[in-house]
N, C-alpha and C positions, 0 to 999 in steps of 0.2 A: 504494500500500500504506500503510495507516494503522498505525503502530507505537506501542505503548504498553507499560507494565509489566504492568498488569492489565486484561484485556478483560472487561467486565461485560456479561452477556447479561440485559437487563432494567433499565429505569430507574424502577422503583417505589421505595418508601421504603427497602427493604433495599439495593438497588443504589446509590441516592443516598448513603446513609450510608456505604457502603463507600468512596466517593470521599474522604470526610473522614478515615476511619481510615487509609486508604492514604496520604493526604497527610501525616499526622503522621509517617509513616515515609519520607517523601520519594519515594513511589511515585506515578507518573502513572497515570491511569485514562481509559479510553474506554468509552462505553456504547452498546449496540445495543438498539433497541426497535422493535417493529412498529407501535406507536402513533405518531401524529404529534407528540406532546409528552411530556415526562417526567412521571412521577407514577404510572404504572401504573393499577391499579383506582381508587386514590384520586382521581385527576383525571378518569378516563374514565367511571367508573360512578357514583360517589357523592361528588362534590366538596363538596356542601353538607351531607353527613351528619356529625354530630358523632361523634368517637371519644373514649372515656372512659378508656382504659387505657394512654396514653402517659405514661411517668414525667415528673413535673414539670408536666403539663398536665391539670388536672382535667377540662377539656373543650376539644377543638380540632376544627375542621372539617377533613375529609380534605384538601380543597384547600389550606387554610392550612398543614397539616403539610407538604405537598409544597413549598409556597413557602419555608417555613423550611428544609427540607432542601437545597433548591437554593441558598439564600442561604448556608448553612453550608458547602456544597461549593464555592461560587464561587471562593474564594481559591485553590483547588487546580486551577483551570482545566481541568475535565474536557472531553473531546471527546464529541460525540454523533453517532451515525448513527441518525436517526429515520425512521419510516415504512418501515423495512426489517426483514425477519425473518432471524435467524441461521439459515442453511440447512445448511452443511456445515462440518466441522472436519477438518483434516489435521495430523498431527504431523510436524514436520520433523526432519532429522538432528541439528540443533543443539539439539533438545529443545523448541523453541518450537512454537506452534500457529498455523495460518492458518485463520481463520474467514471464510467467504464468505457474503454475504447473498443473498436471492432476487433482488436487483437487481445482483449481481455485484461489490459493494463488498468488498474484501479487507482484513482486519485481521490483524496479527501481534503476538503477545505470548507471553511465557514462562509466564504464568498466565492461566487462564480461570476466571471466577467466574460460574456460572449462578445468576442471581437473578431468574428469569423468573416467579416465583410459580407458579401452577398451569398456566402456559402461556397459550395463547390461549383466549378464551372465546367461546362461541356461545350466544345466548339459546335457551332451550327455548320453542318456539313452539306455540300451540294448533293443533289439527288443523282448520283452516278452509280451505275450498276456494279462496276468493278473497283469502286473507290477503296474499299477496305484492303484489298490485296496489295495496294501500293502505299499504304500508310507506313511511314518511317522508311520508305524505299523511294523517296523523291517527293512524296506528298507530306507536307507539314502544315499544321494549323496555327502555329505560332513561331515566331523567330526568337530564339534564345541567344544564339551566337552568330552575329552577322558574318564573321570571318568564314563560316561554312560555305557561304555563297560567293566568295571571292573568285573571280574569273569563271563563273558558272553562268549558264543560261537560266534565267528565272522568269516564271510566269506567275503573276499575282492576280487574283480575282477578287473583286469587291468594290464598293463605292463609298465607304466611310473613311474616317480618319486613319484607321490602322492601315488600310490598303494604300491610301495616299502617302502617309508618312513613311512607310517602309519602301515604297517605290522610289521616293525621293532619296532616302538613305542609301539604298542599294545601288542607285544609279552610278555612284562613284566606286563601287566595289565589284559588282557583278560584270561579267562580259556583256550581258544584255539583260534588260528589264522590260517585260511586256506587262502592261496593266489592262485587264479586261473588265468591263462593267456592262451590265445588261441595259443600262440607260446612258444617255449622253450627259445627264446631270449627275453631279456628285453631292453627297450629303456632308462632306467634310468642311473644315474651316476654310474660309475664303483664301487666306494666304497659302494654304497647302494646295488648293485647286490651281491658283495662279502659278505656283512653283512648278507643278506638274506640267502645266501648259508651256512654261518656259523650257523645261527639260525636253518636252516633246518637240518643240520648235527647234531645239538645238540638236535633235537626233539622239538624245541620251535615254529617252523612254519611248517605247513603242506602245501607242495607245490604240486599243481596239474597242469601239463602241458603236451602236449598241450590239452587244454580242454575249454569248454564253459558252462556257466549256461544256461540251456534250459527250466527251469520251476521253479516256486516258489510255495511251498506247505504250507498250514496252514489254520486254522479256525479263521479268524478275525485278525490274526497276523502271521508273518513269523515263521514257525516251522521247515522247511527243504527246501533244495535246490536240484533240479535235475541237475546233472552234466553229460555232455557227452564228453568223451575223443575220440580222433580221432580213427576211426575204431573199437570202442568198444561199448557195450551196455550202455545205461544210468544207473546211480546209484544215490541214494539220500544220502544227508549228513545233519544231524540235525544241526540247528543253531538258534541263537537268533536274529542275525543281518546280513543282506546282504548289502554290501556297494560297488556298482559298481563305480569305479573311472576311467572313460573313458575321463576325461577332461571336459572343459567347452567351450561352443560356445558363443563367444562375439557378441553383437549386439549394434550398435551405438544408436539405438532407434530414438526418435523424432529429436535429434540433426542433424541427416542426412538430415532433411528437412528444415534446417535453411538457406539454400543458401550458405553454406560453401563449399569450395573446398575440395573434399574427394579424398584421394589416399591410396590404400592398406588398406581400411576399417578404415582409421584414418583421422583426420583433418589436412590438409596441412598447414604449417606455414612457416614464414620467419625466419629461424634460424640464418641468417647472421646478424640480427638486434635485434629482441625482441620477437619472437614467436607469432607475430600477424598473424591473418588469413587474408583471402581476404576481410573480412569486417572490416574496421577500428574500433578499440575499442573493438573488440572481439579477445581474445587470446586463445591459446590452449597449455597446458603444461602437462607434465607427459606422461603416456603410451598411451594416446589417440591422440597424435599428430604425424605428420610424416614430416620428412625432410631427405635429404641425410645423411647417417651415423648415423641415429637415433638408440639409444640403449634404450630398455625398462627396465630401472633400476630406483629404487627409488632415488638413489643419483643423477641421471641425472635430475629427476623431481625437486629436490631441487634447482639445479643450474638454471633450466629454470624459476622456480618461482621467484628467486631473480632478474634475468634480466627483467622479465615481470613487476615486481613491479616498477622498475625504469622507464619503459616506461609508465606505468599507471599514475605515478606521473605527468609526463609531460602533459598527457591528462587532468587530473583533475585540475592541476594548470599550465595552459599554460603561458609561459613567466617567471615563477618563477624558479629560479635556485636552484637545490638541491645539496648540498655538501656531498659527501660520507663520512661518519664518521664510524670509527671502534668502535664497542661496548666496546672494552677494554679501549677506551679513553672517549667516550661520555656517556657510561652507557646505560641503557634501562629504559625509562619512560613509565610505563603502563597507559592505559586509566583509570584504577581503582585507580590511585593515588600512586601506588607502584613505587619504584625506585630501580634498581639494578646497582651497580657500584663497580669498584675495589677499595680497600682501598687506600686512598690518602697517598702519601709519607710524612713522618715526616720531617719537616723543623727544623734543629737543627745545630747550629754553632759548629765548632770544635775549641777548644781553643789551 
């Protein structure tokens, strides 16, 4: 049995920052995540994509944000159960919760914080008869390491931000980039659409619209794609990689069966107080919660984690008063014996 003060479901940015905020209150954390490494979507789906709305960072790669959050949390020695999904929760007579994973690992804590984002994600796949036999053999649904595509022929299908952004990014890496969309209009940001137009005009991106991929050809791996344009005969185009980027379908998974109040495929919380759910002691923070005016932004998750930790302290230490201290004044004492503090002022008389 793994015991901790706050059990965090999800090791994405919000979950990782919770470790730091809890640590300031001398509360220990343990995190469960179905992915094999911490970082959530930032490390799994788009580690090389820049994020522009993190306070204090005009621009930071999603993967680097994860690394920084892990470094910030390291002094509070969080525990991790990775590659396992939180499956069931049981409330005990003493008020604590036991959360068991799909692999049977049991965790006990007086407070559970659901920071699992939108849950597990499954790519939306094109309706192609032989698609499955080419998966991981030239067909990929996400780009984890752009260098894989260096000097390769790449075909991307999609009309949203991911398709546009990766087409732009790979234009300087791949031998050739072809972007296919079933419409002439794209749903992405205007600056991305304009950039693709510039790269098309410069001959760095081959744009085929309106068109759809209707077949995958190859012997053991992807070798070519059949493309059908509206009112035209199908034609084939050689490629090394076919990347359909039609978005992801979020699923709450087993959490949906925990007796929590669900609204708009998210866990409903009391945002007027502390982001607690309808089950006292269970909180939901980050993209996976819902309340009026909710914004699914990383920075909002950071705020919610901070408020939640203050409420968790009252549950874990009932009747004990916690005085809010600024880190600039109090410093930060890690569980590993480290201490961070601002240099003390020099006391010196003036004659």
